[in-house]
PDB file of N, CA, C, O and CB in Angstrom:
ATOM      1  N   MET A   1     -46.086 -12.987 -94.558  1.00  0.00           N
ATOM      2  CA  MET A   1     -45.759 -12.365 -93.797  1.00  0.00           C
ATOM      3  C   MET A   1     -45.713 -10.924 -94.210  1.00  0.00           C
ATOM      4  O   MET A   1     -45.694 -10.609 -95.400  1.00  0.00           O
ATOM      5  CB  MET A   1     -44.809 -12.890 -93.399  1.00  0.00           C
ATOM      6  N   ARG A   2     -45.695  -9.974 -93.153  1.00  0.00           N
ATOM      7  CA  ARG A   2     -46.130  -8.651 -93.318  1.00  0.00           C
ATOM      8  C   ARG A   2     -45.148  -7.748 -93.843  1.00  0.00           C
ATOM      9  O   ARG A   2     -43.977  -8.067 -93.637  1.00  0.00           O
ATOM     10  CB  ARG A   2     -46.590  -8.160 -92.142  1.00  0.00           C
ATOM     11  N   SER A   3     -45.410  -6.503 -94.587  1.00  0.00           N
ATOM     12  CA  SER A   3     -44.113  -5.862 -94.864  1.00  0.00           C
ATOM     13  C   SER A   3     -44.128  -4.275 -94.263  1.00  0.00           C
ATOM     14  O   SER A   3     -45.125  -3.788 -93.730  1.00  0.00           O
ATOM     15  CB  SER A   3     -43.849  -5.905 -96.551  1.00  0.00           C
ATOM     16  N   LEU A   4     -43.150  -3.726 -94.399  1.00  0.00           N
ATOM     17  CA  LEU A   4     -42.655  -2.578 -93.375  1.00  0.00           C
ATOM     18  C   LEU A   4     -43.740  -0.993 -94.041  1.00  0.00           C
ATOM     19  O   LEU A   4     -43.973   0.145 -93.633  1.00  0.00           O
ATOM     20  CB  LEU A   4     -40.397  -2.327 -93.616  1.00  0.00           C
ATOM     21  N   GLU A   5     -44.062  -1.707 -95.058  1.00  0.00           N
ATOM     22  CA  GLU A   5     -45.181  -0.080 -95.607  1.00  0.00           C
ATOM     23  C   GLU A   5     -46.185  -0.103 -94.946  1.00  0.00           C
ATOM     24  O   GLU A   5     -46.748   0.992 -94.926  1.00  0.00           O
ATOM     25  CB  GLU A   5     -45.894   0.105 -97.243  1.00  0.00           C
ATOM     26  N   ASN A   6     -46.961  -1.345 -94.046  1.00  0.00           N
ATOM     27  CA  ASN A   6     -48.037  -1.524 -93.515  1.00  0.00           C
ATOM     28  C   ASN A   6     -48.340  -1.577 -91.797  1.00  0.00           C
ATOM     29  O   ASN A   6     -49.285  -2.062 -91.175  1.00  0.00           O
ATOM     30  CB  ASN A   6     -48.321  -2.581 -94.144  1.00  0.00           C
ATOM     31  N   ILE A   7     -46.927  -0.754 -91.267  1.00  0.00           N
ATOM     32  CA  ILE A   7     -47.084  -0.786 -90.066  1.00  0.00           C
ATOM     33  C   ILE A   7     -47.191   0.442 -89.586  1.00  0.00           C
ATOM     34  O   ILE A   7     -46.697   1.304 -90.314  1.00  0.00           O
ATOM     35  CB  ILE A   7     -46.246  -1.438 -89.528  1.00  0.00           C
ATOM     36  N   PRO A   8     -47.928   0.997 -88.081  1.00  0.00           N
ATOM     37  CA  PRO A   8     -48.786   2.128 -88.143  1.00  0.00           C
ATOM     38  C   PRO A   8     -46.949   3.176 -87.716  1.00  0.00           C
ATOM     39  O   PRO A   8     -45.865   2.715 -87.359  1.00  0.00           O
ATOM     40  CB  PRO A   8     -50.584   2.056 -86.673  1.00  0.00           C
ATOM     41  N   ILE A   9     -47.265   4.252 -87.914  1.00  0.00           N
ATOM     42  CA  ILE A   9     -46.301   5.284 -87.206  1.00  0.00           C
ATOM     43  C   ILE A   9     -46.448   4.989 -85.517  1.00  0.00           C
ATOM     44  O   ILE A   9     -47.381   4.827 -84.730  1.00  0.00           O
ATOM     45  CB  ILE A   9     -46.812   7.039 -87.639  1.00  0.00           C
ATOM     46  N   GLY A  10     -44.655   5.025 -85.439  1.00  0.00           N
ATOM     47  CA  GLY A  10     -44.456   5.023 -83.850  1.00  0.00           C
ATOM     48  C   GLY A  10     -44.116   3.159 -83.252  1.00  0.00           C
ATOM     49  O   GLY A  10     -43.686   2.748 -82.174  1.00  0.00           O
ATOM     50  N   SER A  11     -44.564   2.382 -84.570  1.00  0.00           N
ATOM     51  CA  SER A  11     -44.779   1.019 -84.371  1.00  0.00           C
ATOM     52  C   SER A  11     -42.929   0.546 -84.676  1.00  0.00           C
ATOM     53  O   SER A  11     -42.298   0.983 -85.638  1.00  0.00           O
ATOM     54  CB  SER A  11     -46.197   0.325 -85.621  1.00  0.00           C
ATOM     55  N   THR A  12     -42.505  -0.140 -83.916  1.00  0.00           N
ATOM     56  CA  THR A  12     -41.263  -0.757 -84.024  1.00  0.00           C
ATOM     57  C   THR A  12     -41.294  -2.598 -84.500  1.00  0.00           C
ATOM     58  O   THR A  12     -41.863  -3.509 -83.898  1.00  0.00           O
ATOM     59  CB  THR A  12     -40.595  -0.459 -82.483  1.00  0.00           C
ATOM     60  N   ALA A  13     -40.410  -2.670 -85.862  1.00  0.00           N
ATOM     61  CA  ALA A  13     -40.551  -4.317 -86.157  1.00  0.00           C
ATOM     62  C   ALA A  13     -39.240  -4.337 -86.217  1.00  0.00           C
ATOM     63  O   ALA A  13     -38.441  -3.432 -85.973  1.00  0.00           O
ATOM     64  CB  ALA A  13     -41.395  -5.011 -87.551  1.00  0.00           C
ATOM     65  N   ARG A  14     -38.946  -6.130 -86.780  1.00  0.00           N
ATOM     66  CA  ARG A  14     -37.930  -6.330 -86.986  1.00  0.00           C
ATOM     67  C   ARG A  14     -37.898  -6.910 -88.346  1.00  0.00           C
ATOM     68  O   ARG A  14     -38.745  -7.678 -88.800  1.00  0.00           O
ATOM     69  CB  ARG A  14     -37.460  -6.932 -86.029  1.00  0.00           C
ATOM     70  N   VAL A  15     -36.486  -6.325 -89.163  1.00  0.00           N
ATOM     71  CA  VAL A  15     -36.281  -7.083 -90.487  1.00  0.00           C
ATOM     72  C   VAL A  15     -36.397  -8.615 -90.591  1.00  0.00           C
ATOM     73  O   VAL A  15     -35.779  -9.345 -89.816  1.00  0.00           O
ATOM     74  CB  VAL A  15     -34.967  -6.787 -90.948  1.00  0.00           C
ATOM     75  N   ALA A  16     -37.098  -9.031 -91.440  1.00  0.00           N
ATOM     76  CA  ALA A  16     -37.094 -10.627 -91.791  1.00  0.00           C
ATOM     77  C   ALA A  16     -36.191 -10.796 -93.264  1.00  0.00           C
ATOM     78  O   ALA A  16     -35.333 -11.656 -93.460  1.00  0.00           O
ATOM     79  CB  ALA A  16     -38.915 -11.261 -92.033  1.00  0.00           C
ATOM     80  N   ASP A  17     -36.586  -9.842 -94.132  1.00  0.00           N
ATOM     81  CA  ASP A  17     -36.286 -10.404 -95.279  1.00  0.00           C
ATOM     82  C   ASP A  17     -36.115  -8.771 -96.187  1.00  0.00           C
ATOM     83  O   ASP A  17     -36.767  -7.770 -95.890  1.00  0.00           O
ATOM     84  CB  ASP A  17     -37.596 -11.650 -95.780  1.00  0.00           C
ATOM     85  N   VAL A  18     -35.273  -8.832 -97.110  1.00  0.00           N
ATOM     86  CA  VAL A  18     -35.688  -7.990 -98.175  1.00  0.00           C
ATOM     87  C   VAL A  18     -35.520  -8.449 -99.423  1.00  0.00           C
ATOM     88  O   VAL A  18     -34.432  -8.710 -99.938  1.00  0.00           O
ATOM     89  CB  VAL A  18     -35.118  -6.858 -98.133  1.00  0.00           C
ATOM     90  N   ALA A  19     -36.812  -8.576-100.029  1.00  0.00           N
ATOM     91  CA  ALA A  19     -37.574  -9.154-101.239  1.00  0.00           C
ATOM     92  C   ALA A  19     -36.248  -8.756-102.797  1.00  0.00           C
ATOM     93  O   ALA A  19     -35.646  -7.687-102.898  1.00  0.00           O
ATOM     94  CB  ALA A  19     -39.529  -8.071-101.354  1.00  0.00           C
ATOM     95  N   GLY A  20     -36.158  -9.569-103.475  1.00  0.00           N
ATOM     96  CA  GLY A  20     -35.517  -9.381-105.142  1.00  0.00           C
ATOM     97  C   GLY A  20     -34.256  -9.555-105.019  1.00  0.00           C
ATOM     98  O   GLY A  20     -33.656  -9.994-104.037  1.00  0.00           O
ATOM     99  N   GLU A  21     -33.792  -9.172-106.128  1.00  0.00           N
ATOM    100  CA  GLU A  21     -32.416  -9.010-106.363  1.00  0.00           C
ATOM    101  C   GLU A  21     -32.098  -8.245-107.348  1.00  0.00           C
ATOM    102  O   GLU A  21     -31.376  -8.535-108.302  1.00  0.00           O
ATOM    103  CB  GLU A  21     -31.819 -10.079-106.547  1.00  0.00           C
ATOM    104  N   ASP A  22     -32.779  -6.983-107.072  1.00  0.00           N
ATOM    105  CA  ASP A  22     -32.411  -5.913-108.254  1.00  0.00           C
ATOM    106  C   ASP A  22     -31.481  -4.826-107.425  1.00  0.00           C
ATOM    107  O   ASP A  22     -30.962  -5.046-106.331  1.00  0.00           O
ATOM    108  CB  ASP A  22     -33.972  -5.074-109.027  1.00  0.00           C
ATOM    109  N   THR A  23     -31.397  -3.741-108.103  1.00  0.00           N
ATOM    110  CA  THR A  23     -30.445  -2.591-107.652  1.00  0.00           C
ATOM    111  C   THR A  23     -31.367  -2.057-106.524  1.00  0.00           C
ATOM    112  O   THR A  23     -30.739  -1.723-105.519  1.00  0.00           O
ATOM    113  CB  THR A  23     -30.022  -1.357-108.919  1.00  0.00           C
ATOM    114  N   THR A  24     -32.560  -1.919-106.466  1.00  0.00           N
ATOM    115  CA  THR A  24     -33.484  -1.457-105.134  1.00  0.00           C
ATOM    116  C   THR A  24     -33.118  -2.063-104.362  1.00  0.00           C
ATOM    117  O   THR A  24     -32.543  -1.534-103.411  1.00  0.00           O
ATOM    118  CB  THR A  24     -34.884  -1.566-105.023  1.00  0.00           C
ATOM    119  N   SER A  25     -33.304  -3.555-104.437  1.00  0.00           N
ATOM    120  CA  SER A  25     -33.068  -4.185-103.265  1.00  0.00           C
ATOM    121  C   SER A  25     -31.849  -4.044-102.728  1.00  0.00           C
ATOM    122  O   SER A  25     -31.704  -3.646-101.572  1.00  0.00           O
ATOM    123  CB  SER A  25     -33.299  -5.377-103.356  1.00  0.00           C
ATOM    124  N   LEU A  26     -30.845  -4.358-103.518  1.00  0.00           N
ATOM    125  CA  LEU A  26     -29.295  -3.965-103.003  1.00  0.00           C
ATOM    126  C   LEU A  26     -29.048  -2.680-102.451  1.00  0.00           C
ATOM    127  O   LEU A  26     -28.106  -2.524-101.673  1.00  0.00           O
ATOM    128  CB  LEU A  26     -28.290  -4.012-104.112  1.00  0.00           C
ATOM    129  N   ARG A  27     -29.915  -1.596-102.826  1.00  0.00           N
ATOM    130  CA  ARG A  27     -29.564  -0.097-102.055  1.00  0.00           C
ATOM    131  C   ARG A  27     -30.417  -0.332-100.634  1.00  0.00           C
ATOM    132  O   ARG A  27     -30.238   0.361 -99.633  1.00  0.00           O
ATOM    133  CB  ARG A  27     -30.250   1.556-103.082  1.00  0.00           C
ATOM    134  N   LEU A  28     -31.153  -1.177-100.703  1.00  0.00           N
ATOM    135  CA  LEU A  28     -31.725  -1.221 -99.151  1.00  0.00           C
ATOM    136  C   LEU A  28     -31.172  -1.491 -98.519  1.00  0.00           C
ATOM    137  O   LEU A  28     -30.946  -0.763 -97.552  1.00  0.00           O
ATOM    138  CB  LEU A  28     -32.576  -1.812 -98.716  1.00  0.00           C
ATOM    139  N   LEU A  29     -30.579  -2.749 -98.661  1.00  0.00           N
ATOM    140  CA  LEU A  29     -29.585  -3.549 -97.922  1.00  0.00           C
ATOM    141  C   LEU A  29     -28.306  -2.567 -97.378  1.00  0.00           C
ATOM    142  O   LEU A  29     -27.795  -2.479 -96.261  1.00  0.00           O
ATOM    143  CB  LEU A  29     -29.035  -4.769 -98.961  1.00  0.00           C
ATOM    144  N   GLU A  30     -28.047  -1.945 -98.516  1.00  0.00           N
ATOM    145  CA  GLU A  30     -26.360  -1.163 -97.978  1.00  0.00           C
ATOM    146  C   GLU A  30     -27.299   0.034 -97.172  1.00  0.00           C
ATOM    147  O   GLU A  30     -26.442   0.783 -96.704  1.00  0.00           O
ATOM    148  CB  GLU A  30     -24.885  -0.279 -99.711  1.00  0.00           C
ATOM    149  N   MET A  31     -28.478   0.503 -96.836  1.00  0.00           N
ATOM    150  CA  MET A  31     -28.662   1.259 -96.209  1.00  0.00           C
ATOM    151  C   MET A  31     -29.000   1.348 -95.225  1.00  0.00           C
ATOM    152  O   MET A  31     -29.388   2.416 -94.753  1.00  0.00           O
ATOM    153  CB  MET A  31     -28.985   1.660 -96.523  1.00  0.00           C
ATOM    154  N   GLY A  32     -28.948  -0.207 -94.328  1.00  0.00           N
ATOM    155  CA  GLY A  32     -29.143  -0.693 -93.136  1.00  0.00           C
ATOM    156  C   GLY A  32     -30.176  -1.842 -92.970  1.00  0.00           C
ATOM    157  O   GLY A  32     -30.181  -2.640 -92.033  1.00  0.00           O
ATOM    158  N   LEU A  33     -31.139  -1.815 -94.113  1.00  0.00           N
ATOM    159  CA  LEU A  33     -32.575  -2.724 -94.085  1.00  0.00           C
ATOM    160  C   LEU A  33     -31.882  -4.199 -93.853  1.00  0.00           C
ATOM    161  O   LEU A  33     -32.522  -5.046 -94.477  1.00  0.00           O
ATOM    162  CB  LEU A  33     -33.668  -2.648 -95.796  1.00  0.00           C
ATOM    163  N   THR A  34     -30.906  -4.688 -93.232  1.00  0.00           N
ATOM    164  CA  THR A  34     -30.436  -5.822 -93.547  1.00  0.00           C
ATOM    165  C   THR A  34     -31.300  -6.881 -92.203  1.00  0.00           C
ATOM    166  O   THR A  34     -31.591  -6.273 -91.173  1.00  0.00           O
ATOM    167  CB  THR A  34     -28.620  -5.685 -93.591  1.00  0.00           C
ATOM    168  N   PRO A  35     -31.624  -8.234 -92.271  1.00  0.00           N
ATOM    169  CA  PRO A  35     -32.315  -9.204 -91.618  1.00  0.00           C
ATOM    170  C   PRO A  35     -31.574  -8.989 -89.993  1.00  0.00           C
ATOM    171  O   PRO A  35     -30.376  -9.016 -89.712  1.00  0.00           O
ATOM    172  CB  PRO A  35     -32.109 -10.807 -92.457  1.00  0.00           C
ATOM    173  N   GLY A  36     -32.595  -8.803 -89.208  1.00  0.00           N
ATOM    174  CA  GLY A  36     -32.174  -8.661 -87.989  1.00  0.00           C
ATOM    175  C   GLY A  36     -32.704  -7.322 -87.386  1.00  0.00           C
ATOM    176  O   GLY A  36     -33.266  -7.131 -86.308  1.00  0.00           O
ATOM    177  N   VAL A  37     -32.428  -6.599 -88.208  1.00  0.00           N
ATOM    178  CA  VAL A  37     -32.312  -5.092 -87.594  1.00  0.00           C
ATOM    179  C   VAL A  37     -33.568  -4.550 -87.213  1.00  0.00           C
ATOM    180  O   VAL A  37     -34.625  -4.891 -87.743  1.00  0.00           O
ATOM    181  CB  VAL A  37     -31.708  -4.053 -88.590  1.00  0.00           C
ATOM    182  N   ASP A  38     -33.442  -3.471 -86.043  1.00  0.00           N
ATOM    183  CA  ASP A  38     -34.886  -3.001 -85.523  1.00  0.00           C
ATOM    184  C   ASP A  38     -35.315  -1.874 -86.533  1.00  0.00           C
ATOM    185  O   ASP A  38     -34.459  -1.366 -87.258  1.00  0.00           O
ATOM    186  CB  ASP A  38     -34.857  -2.362 -83.850  1.00  0.00           C
ATOM    187  N   VAL A  39     -36.660  -1.468 -86.590  1.00  0.00           N
ATOM    188  CA  VAL A  39     -36.788  -0.396 -87.405  1.00  0.00           C
ATOM    189  C   VAL A  39     -37.982  -0.031 -87.123  1.00  0.00           C
ATOM    190  O   VAL A  39     -38.984  -0.742 -87.206  1.00  0.00           O
ATOM    191  CB  VAL A  39     -36.565  -0.572 -88.739  1.00  0.00           C
ATOM    192  N   THR A  40     -37.906   1.571 -86.632  1.00  0.00           N
ATOM    193  CA  THR A  40     -39.426   2.064 -86.095  1.00  0.00           C
ATOM    194  C   THR A  40     -39.715   3.104 -87.174  1.00  0.00           C
ATOM    195  O   THR A  40     -38.931   3.833 -87.782  1.00  0.00           O
ATOM    196  CB  THR A  40     -39.497   2.828 -84.369  1.00  0.00           C
ATOM    197  N   VAL A  41     -40.853   3.002 -87.245  1.00  0.00           N
ATOM    198  CA  VAL A  41     -41.765   4.017 -88.192  1.00  0.00           C
ATOM    199  C   VAL A  41     -41.918   5.352 -87.350  1.00  0.00           C
ATOM    200  O   VAL A  41     -42.784   5.396 -86.476  1.00  0.00           O
ATOM    201  CB  VAL A  41     -43.434   3.340 -88.566  1.00  0.00           C
ATOM    202  N   VAL A  42     -40.991   6.579 -87.624  1.00  0.00           N
ATOM    203  CA  VAL A  42     -41.204   7.637 -87.097  1.00  0.00           C
ATOM    204  C   VAL A  42     -42.324   8.622 -87.695  1.00  0.00           C
ATOM    205  O   VAL A  42     -42.927   9.468 -87.034  1.00  0.00           O
ATOM    206  CB  VAL A  42     -40.049   8.123 -87.043  1.00  0.00           C
ATOM    207  N   GLY A  43     -42.459   8.414 -88.783  1.00  0.00           N
ATOM    208  CA  GLY A  43     -43.368   9.405 -89.656  1.00  0.00           C
ATOM    209  C   GLY A  43     -43.592   9.092 -90.986  1.00  0.00           C
ATOM    210  O   GLY A  43     -43.099   8.084 -91.493  1.00  0.00           O
ATOM    211  N   THR A  44     -44.444  10.036 -91.725  1.00  0.00           N
ATOM    212  CA  THR A  44     -44.581   9.836 -93.125  1.00  0.00           C
ATOM    213  C   THR A  44     -44.843  11.425 -93.643  1.00  0.00           C
ATOM    214  O   THR A  44     -45.262  12.270 -92.852  1.00  0.00           O
ATOM    215  CB  THR A  44     -45.874   8.690 -93.482  1.00  0.00           C
ATOM    216  N   ALA A  45     -44.612  11.673 -94.761  1.00  0.00           N
ATOM    217  CA  ALA A  45     -44.769  12.840 -95.489  1.00  0.00           C
ATOM    218  C   ALA A  45     -46.769  13.190 -95.558  1.00  0.00           C
ATOM    219  O   ALA A  45     -47.656  12.337 -95.592  1.00  0.00           O
ATOM    220  CB  ALA A  45     -43.880  12.470 -97.194  1.00  0.00           C
ATOM    221  N   PRO A  46     -46.910  14.580 -95.557  1.00  0.00           N
ATOM    222  CA  PRO A  46     -48.566  14.664 -95.631  1.00  0.00           C
ATOM    223  C   PRO A  46     -49.070  14.265 -96.429  1.00  0.00           C
ATOM    224  O   PRO A  46     -50.246  14.628 -96.455  1.00  0.00           O
ATOM    225  CB  PRO A  46     -49.177  15.675 -95.650  1.00  0.00           C
ATOM    226  N   LEU A  47     -48.692  13.419 -97.457  1.00  0.00           N
ATOM    227  CA  LEU A  47     -49.662  13.056 -98.129  1.00  0.00           C
ATOM    228  C   LEU A  47     -49.056  10.565 -98.278  1.00  0.00           C
ATOM    229  O   LEU A  47     -49.332   9.548 -98.914  1.00  0.00           O
ATOM    230  CB  LEU A  47     -49.597  14.518 -99.966  1.00  0.00           C
ATOM    231  N   GLY A  48     -48.371  10.962 -97.394  1.00  0.00           N
ATOM    232  CA  GLY A  48     -48.009   9.087 -96.939  1.00  0.00           C
ATOM    233  C   GLY A  48     -47.212   8.674 -97.343  1.00  0.00           C
ATOM    234  O   GLY A  48     -46.946   7.495 -97.109  1.00  0.00           O
ATOM    235  N   ASP A  49     -46.246   9.637 -98.349  1.00  0.00           N
ATOM    236  CA  ASP A  49     -45.241   9.046 -99.164  1.00  0.00           C
ATOM    237  C   ASP A  49     -44.172   9.912 -99.053  1.00  0.00           C
ATOM    238  O   ASP A  49     -44.456  10.918 -99.703  1.00  0.00           O
ATOM    239  CB  ASP A  49     -45.621   8.815-100.562  1.00  0.00           C
ATOM    240  N   PRO A  50     -43.078  10.014 -98.547  1.00  0.00           N
ATOM    241  CA  PRO A  50     -42.276   8.473 -98.045  1.00  0.00           C
ATOM    242  C   PRO A  50     -42.447   8.420 -96.705  1.00  0.00           C
ATOM    243  O   PRO A  50     -43.085   9.313 -96.147  1.00  0.00           O
ATOM    244  CB  PRO A  50     -40.541   8.302 -98.307  1.00  0.00           C
ATOM    245  N   LEU A  51     -41.882   7.331 -95.969  1.00  0.00           N
ATOM    246  CA  LEU A  51     -41.803   6.815 -95.095  1.00  0.00           C
ATOM    247  C   LEU A  51     -40.720   6.833 -94.305  1.00  0.00           C
ATOM    248  O   LEU A  51     -39.814   6.026 -94.512  1.00  0.00           O
ATOM    249  CB  LEU A  51     -42.097   5.996 -95.352  1.00  0.00           C
ATOM    250  N   GLU A  52     -40.639   7.878 -93.143  1.00  0.00           N
ATOM    251  CA  GLU A  52     -39.615   7.713 -92.063  1.00  0.00           C
ATOM    252  C   GLU A  52     -39.197   7.096 -90.956  1.00  0.00           C
ATOM    253  O   GLU A  52     -39.763   7.111 -89.863  1.00  0.00           O
ATOM    254  CB  GLU A  52     -39.541   8.350 -91.720  1.00  0.00           C
ATOM    255  N   LEU A  53     -37.925   6.400 -91.322  1.00  0.00           N
ATOM    256  CA  LEU A  53     -37.844   5.484 -90.313  1.00  0.00           C
ATOM    257  C   LEU A  53     -36.520   5.839 -89.785  1.00  0.00           C
ATOM    258  O   LEU A  53     -35.656   6.534 -90.318  1.00  0.00           O
ATOM    259  CB  LEU A  53     -38.023   4.017 -90.748  1.00  0.00           C
ATOM    260  N   GLU A  54     -36.506   5.131 -88.433  1.00  0.00           N
ATOM    261  CA  GLU A  54     -35.092   5.126 -87.468  1.00  0.00           C
ATOM    262  C   GLU A  54     -34.804   3.590 -87.527  1.00  0.00           C
ATOM    263  O   GLU A  54     -35.633   2.698 -87.346  1.00  0.00           O
ATOM    264  CB  GLU A  54     -35.309   5.743 -85.623  1.00  0.00           C
ATOM    265  N   LEU A  55     -33.527   3.451 -87.803  1.00  0.00           N
ATOM    266  CA  LEU A  55     -32.611   2.259 -87.476  1.00  0.00           C
ATOM    267  C   LEU A  55     -31.481   2.578 -87.216  1.00  0.00           C
ATOM    268  O   LEU A  55     -31.183   3.718 -87.574  1.00  0.00           O
ATOM    269  CB  LEU A  55     -32.461   1.332 -88.386  1.00  0.00           C
ATOM    270  N   ARG A  56     -30.495   1.835 -86.578  1.00  0.00           N
ATOM    271  CA  ARG A  56     -29.002   1.606 -86.053  1.00  0.00           C
ATOM    272  C   ARG A  56     -28.687   3.546 -85.752  1.00  0.00           C
ATOM    273  O   ARG A  56     -27.965   4.401 -86.264  1.00  0.00           O
ATOM    274  CB  ARG A  56     -27.690   0.592 -87.647  1.00  0.00           C
ATOM    275  N   GLY A  57     -29.304   3.517 -85.081  1.00  0.00           N
ATOM    276  CA  GLY A  57     -28.799   5.423 -84.930  1.00  0.00           C
ATOM    277  C   GLY A  57     -28.997   6.767 -85.583  1.00  0.00           C
ATOM    278  O   GLY A  57     -28.761   7.904 -85.173  1.00  0.00           O
ATOM    279  N   TYR A  58     -29.666   6.168 -87.096  1.00  0.00           N
ATOM    280  CA  TYR A  58     -29.777   7.547 -87.754  1.00  0.00           C
ATOM    281  C   TYR A  58     -31.267   7.350 -88.299  1.00  0.00           C
ATOM    282  O   TYR A  58     -31.779   6.272 -87.997  1.00  0.00           O
ATOM    283  CB  TYR A  58     -28.522   7.899 -89.043  1.00  0.00           C
ATOM    284  N   ARG A  59     -32.029   8.225 -89.048  1.00  0.00           N
ATOM    285  CA  ARG A  59     -33.350   8.331 -89.386  1.00  0.00           C
ATOM    286  C   ARG A  59     -32.714   8.339 -91.138  1.00  0.00           C
ATOM    287  O   ARG A  59     -31.740   8.874 -91.668  1.00  0.00           O
ATOM    288  CB  ARG A  59     -34.339   9.863 -88.585  1.00  0.00           C
ATOM    289  N   LEU A  60     -33.937   7.371 -91.690  1.00  0.00           N
ATOM    290  CA  LEU A  60     -33.938   7.180 -93.296  1.00  0.00           C
ATOM    291  C   LEU A  60     -35.067   7.190 -93.889  1.00  0.00           C
ATOM    292  O   LEU A  60     -35.958   6.452 -93.469  1.00  0.00           O
ATOM    293  CB  LEU A  60     -33.403   6.010 -93.762  1.00  0.00           C
ATOM    294  N   SER A  61     -35.300   8.094 -95.087  1.00  0.00           N
ATOM    295  CA  SER A  61     -36.906   7.788 -95.893  1.00  0.00           C
ATOM    296  C   SER A  61     -36.831   7.225 -97.032  1.00  0.00           C
ATOM    297  O   SER A  61     -35.990   7.490 -97.891  1.00  0.00           O
ATOM    298  CB  SER A  61     -37.798   9.019 -96.273  1.00  0.00           C
ATOM    299  N   ILE A  62     -37.581   6.529 -97.101  1.00  0.00           N
ATOM    300  CA  ILE A  62     -37.681   5.551 -98.519  1.00  0.00           C
ATOM    301  C   ILE A  62     -39.101   5.527 -98.958  1.00  0.00           C
ATOM    302  O   ILE A  62     -39.938   5.711 -98.075  1.00  0.00           O
ATOM    303  CB  ILE A  62     -37.201   3.861 -98.280  1.00  0.00           C
ATOM    304  N   ARG A  63     -39.561   5.307-100.324  1.00  0.00           N
ATOM    305  CA  ARG A  63     -40.782   5.255-100.509  1.00  0.00           C
ATOM    306  C   ARG A  63     -41.628   3.833-100.131  1.00  0.00           C
ATOM    307  O   ARG A  63     -41.144   2.703-100.056  1.00  0.00           O
ATOM    308  CB  ARG A  63     -40.852   5.634-101.804  1.00  0.00           C
ATOM    309  N   ARG A  64     -42.834   4.173 -99.949  1.00  0.00           N
ATOM    310  CA  ARG A  64     -43.851   3.084 -99.770  1.00  0.00           C
ATOM    311  C   ARG A  64     -43.706   1.924-100.614  1.00  0.00           C
ATOM    312  O   ARG A  64     -44.190   0.935-100.064  1.00  0.00           O
ATOM    313  CB  ARG A  64     -45.164   3.576 -99.991  1.00  0.00           C
ATOM    314  N   ASN A  65     -43.127   1.642-101.955  1.00  0.00           N
ATOM    315  CA  ASN A  65     -42.879   0.644-102.589  1.00  0.00           C
ATOM    316  C   ASN A  65     -41.854  -0.026-102.633  1.00  0.00           C
ATOM    317  O   ASN A  65     -41.679  -1.201-102.957  1.00  0.00           O
ATOM    318  CB  ASN A  65     -43.071   0.813-103.425  1.00  0.00           C
ATOM    319  N   GLU A  66     -41.022   0.914-102.224  1.00  0.00           N
ATOM    320  CA  GLU A  66     -39.818   0.227-101.504  1.00  0.00           C
ATOM    321  C   GLU A  66     -39.784  -0.133-100.026  1.00  0.00           C
ATOM    322  O   GLU A  66     -38.889  -0.876 -99.623  1.00  0.00           O
ATOM    323  CB  GLU A  66     -38.712   1.053-101.654  1.00  0.00           C
ATOM    324  N   ALA A  67     -40.669   0.329 -99.225  1.00  0.00           N
ATOM    325  CA  ALA A  67     -41.016  -0.642 -98.088  1.00  0.00           C
ATOM    326  C   ALA A  67     -41.717  -1.616 -97.734  1.00  0.00           C
ATOM    327  O   ALA A  67     -41.893  -2.176 -96.652  1.00  0.00           O
ATOM    328  CB  ALA A  67     -41.279  -0.274 -97.434  1.00  0.00           C
ATOM    329  N   SER A  68     -42.182  -1.797 -98.959  1.00  0.00           N
ATOM    330  CA  SER A  68     -42.983  -3.240 -99.470  1.00  0.00           C
ATOM    331  C   SER A  68     -42.442  -4.519 -99.748  1.00  0.00           C
ATOM    332  O   SER A  68     -42.922  -5.647 -99.630  1.00  0.00           O
ATOM    333  CB  SER A  68     -43.584  -3.077-100.661  1.00  0.00           C
ATOM    334  N   ARG A  69     -40.833  -3.918-100.324  1.00  0.00           N
ATOM    335  CA  ARG A  69     -39.797  -5.135-100.504  1.00  0.00           C
ATOM    336  C   ARG A  69     -39.357  -5.828 -98.716  1.00  0.00           C
ATOM    337  O   ARG A  69     -38.839  -6.910 -98.442  1.00  0.00           O
ATOM    338  CB  ARG A  69     -38.107  -4.327-101.466  1.00  0.00           C
ATOM    339  N   VAL A  70     -39.660  -5.077 -98.088  1.00  0.00           N
ATOM    340  CA  VAL A  70     -38.900  -5.482 -96.342  1.00  0.00           C
ATOM    341  C   VAL A  70     -40.083  -6.065 -95.862  1.00  0.00           C
ATOM    342  O   VAL A  70     -41.105  -5.456 -95.548  1.00  0.00           O
ATOM    343  CB  VAL A  70     -38.309  -3.980 -95.072  1.00  0.00           C
ATOM    344  N   ALA A  71     -39.821  -7.726 -95.807  1.00  0.00           N
ATOM    345  CA  ALA A  71     -40.403  -8.159 -94.769  1.00  0.00           C
ATOM    346  C   ALA A  71     -40.410  -8.093 -93.355  1.00  0.00           C
ATOM    347  O   ALA A  71     -39.322  -8.373 -92.852  1.00  0.00           O
ATOM    348  CB  ALA A  71     -40.334  -8.917 -94.921  1.00  0.00           C
ATOM    349  N   ILE A  72     -41.295  -7.813 -92.588  1.00  0.00           N
ATOM    350  CA  ILE A  72     -41.107  -7.761 -91.034  1.00  0.00           C
ATOM    351  C   ILE A  72     -41.434  -8.679 -90.239  1.00  0.00           C
ATOM    352  O   ILE A  72     -42.366  -9.402 -90.590  1.00  0.00           O
ATOM    353  CB  ILE A  72     -41.678  -6.852 -90.491  1.00  0.00           C
ATOM    354  N   ARG A  73     -40.704  -8.958 -88.796  1.00  0.00           N
ATOM    355  CA  ARG A  73     -41.509  -9.436 -87.647  1.00  0.00           C
ATOM    356  C   ARG A  73     -41.692  -8.412 -86.970  1.00  0.00           C
ATOM    357  O   ARG A  73     -41.013  -7.385 -86.998  1.00  0.00           O
ATOM    358  CB  ARG A  73     -40.994 -10.456 -86.828  1.00  0.00           C
ATOM    359  N   THR A  74     -43.089  -8.752 -86.003  1.00  0.00           N
ATOM    360  CA  THR A  74     -43.307  -7.498 -85.206  1.00  0.00           C
ATOM    361  C   THR A  74     -43.050  -8.111 -83.584  1.00  0.00           C
ATOM    362  O   THR A  74     -43.145  -7.356 -82.616  1.00  0.00           O
ATOM    363  CB  THR A  74     -45.040  -6.781 -85.520  1.00  0.00           C
TER     364      THR A  74
END
């Protein structure tokens, strides 16, 4: 399954799962990256990290290594 870090800017995907059971995974879930939610990659910083996402009516920035934990369906 693909992860959120690999989808191009402007694409929308649906969250399938957040991997792990540590504090980072829990924090991603608390920020709204829950299974079933649609996420659009709005942009990236000049060096490609962090990613700017739009979900649930707000924008969120997360690092690529955090985005790699989020499995998606396109």
